[in-house]
C-alpha positions as CSV (number, residue, x, y, z in Angstrom):
1,X,-1.7,-16.8,-4.8
2,X,0.0,-14.2,-2.6
3,X,-1.9,-11.2,-1.2
4,X,-0.3,-7.9,-0.4
5,X,-0.2,-6.5,3.1
6,X,-3.1,-4.1,2.5
7,X,-5.3,-6.8,1.1
8,X,-4.5,-9.1,4.0
9,X,-5.2,-6.3,6.6
10,X,-8.6,-5.8,5.2
11,X,-9.6,-9.3,4.7
12,X,-11.7,-11.4,7.0
13,X,-9.9,-12.9,10.0
14,X,-10.8,-16.5,11.1
15,X,-12.7,-16.8,14.4
16,X,-9.7,-18.5,16.1
17,X,-7.4,-15.6,15.3
18,X,-10.0,-13.0,16.5
19,X,-10.0,-14.6,19.8
20,X,-6.2,-14.7,20.0
21,X,-6.2,-11.1,19.0
22,X,-8.6,-10.1,21.7
23,X,-6.5,-12.0,24.3
24,X,-3.4,-10.2,23.1
25,X,-5.1,-6.7,23.2
26,X,-6.3,-7.3,26.7
27,X,-2.9,-8.6,28.1
28,X,-1.1,-5.6,26.3
29,X,-3.6,-3.2,27.9
30,X,-2.9,-4.7,31.3
31,X,0.9,-4.6,30.7
32,X,0.5,-0.9,29.7
33,X,-1.4,-0.1,33.0
34,X,1.4,-1.8,35.0
35,X,4.1,0.2,33.0
36,X,2.2,3.5,33.6
37,X,1.3,2.8,37.3
38,X,2.0,5.8,39.5
39,X,3.2,3.5,42.4
40,X,6.8,2.4,42.6
41,X,7.1,-1.2,41.3
42,X,10.2,-3.3,41.3
43,X,12.3,-3.0,38.1
44,X,11.7,-6.7,37.2
45,X,7.9,-6.2,37.2
46,X,8.4,-3.2,34.7
47,X,10.8,-5.0,32.6
48,X,8.4,-8.0,32.4
49,X,5.4,-5.8,31.6
50,X,7.4,-4.1,28.8
51,X,8.2,-7.5,27.2
52,X,4.7,-8.6,27.6
53,X,3.3,-5.5,25.9
54,X,5.7,-5.9,22.9
55,X,4.8,-9.5,22.6
56,X,1.1,-8.7,22.8
57,X,1.3,-6.0,20.2
58,X,3.2,-8.3,17.9
59,X,0.7,-11.1,18.3
60,X,-2.3,-8.8,17.9
61,X,-0.8,-7.4,14.7
62,X,0.1,-10.9,13.2
63,X,-3.3,-12.2,13.9
64,X,-4.9,-9.4,12.0
65,X,-2.8,-10.5,9.0
66,X,-4.3,-14.0,8.9
67,X,-7.0,-14.6,6.3
68,X,-9.7,-17.2,5.7
69,X,-9.0,-19.3,2.5
70,X,-12.3,-20.4,1.1
71,X,-11.0,-22.6,-1.7
72,X,-10.3,-26.1,-0.9
73,X,-6.9,-27.5,-1.7
74,X,-6.6,-30.0,-4.3
75,X,-5.1,-33.4,-3.1
76,X,-2.5,-34.6,-5.5
77,X,-2.4,-38.4,-5.7
78,X,1.0,-40.0,-6.5
C-alpha cells in the first residue's frame, strides 16, 4: 500500500531515522554558521559548508518521510 506525501510526513518516524534526522539538523546548522561567519574564510571551506548544508537538509527531509510499518510481512514459501 502506497501512502501519499502528506500522510508519510505526518506518520510516526522510526527511532533510528529520528536520530539520523537530529544529526543532519545539527550538521546543517553548523554548516550554516560557517557560511554566515563574519570572518573571511577560504573559499574551499565555504564551498564545503554549502554542500554539507545541502546534504544535511536532504537527509533530514528524507528521514522525515520514513514511516514505521506495523504489519508483519508474509513469507511466501515456494
